[in-house]
C-alpha positions in Angstrom: 0.0 0.0 0.0 1.1 3.5 -0.8 0.0 6.5 1.3 -1.0 9.4 -0.9 -2.3 12.0 1.5 -3.9 12.6 4.9 -5.7 15.8 6.0 -8.3 17.3 8.4 -11.5 18.8 7.1 -15.0 19.7 8.4 -17.1 17.6 6.0 -16.7 15.0 3.3 -19.2 14.7 0.4 -19.4 11.7 -1.8 -20.6 12.1 -5.4 -22.3 9.7 -7.8 -19.2 9.7 -9.9 -17.0 8.2 -7.3 -15.2 11.4 -6.3 -15.2 13.1 -2.9 -15.6 16.8 -2.0 -13.8 18.1 1.1 -15.1 21.2 2.9 -13.0 23.6 5.0 -9.7 21.8 4.8 -7.6 22.7 7.9 -4.1 24.1 7.2 -3.4 25.0 10.8 -4.7 24.1 14.3 -4.0 26.3 17.3 -4.8 25.3 20.9 -6.2 28.3 22.9 -5.9 26.5 26.3 -2.8 24.6 27.4 -3.5 21.8 29.9 -2.1 18.5 30.8 -3.9 15.5 29.3 -3.6 12.0 30.8 -2.9 9.1 28.6 -6.2 7.8 27.2 -8.1 10.9 28.2 -10.1 12.5 25.5 -11.6 16.0 25.1 -13.7 17.6 22.4 -12.2 19.8 19.7 -14.4 22.7 18.5 -15.2 22.6 15.6 -15.2 18.9 15.2 -13.2 17.6 12.2 -12.7 14.5 10.1 -9.4 12.8 9.4 -9.4 11.8 5.7 -6.6 9.6 4.3 -6.1 8.3 0.8 -4.1 5.1 0.1 -3.4 3.3 -3.2 -3.1 -0.4 -3.7 0.1 -0.8 -5.7 -0.4 -4.6 -6.1 -3.5 -6.7 -6.5 -2.6 -8.5 -3.3 -3.0 -5.1 -1.5 -6.7 -4.8 -2.5 -8.3 -5.8 0.8 -9.2 -4.2 4.1 -6.3 -3.1 6.2 -6.7 -2.3 9.9 -5.2 1.0 11.1 -4.6 2.7 14.4 -4.5 6.5 14.4 -3.3 8.6 17.3 -3.5 12.3 17.4 
């Protein structure tokens, strides 16, 4: 598998032609409140966002589901 790109956006739209539209792509995130966060603790981000990642199967054997773990 080849990683092409990953980005953050506010919304993803799927079209009938197999393409996607990405709304409000983030190019910067600033934290306005610094605080310690414990391992495993979560907190809401305002506005909420989606992590979108595009991968390409370079070989036929790669065309299957691949589990992934993403940590921010």
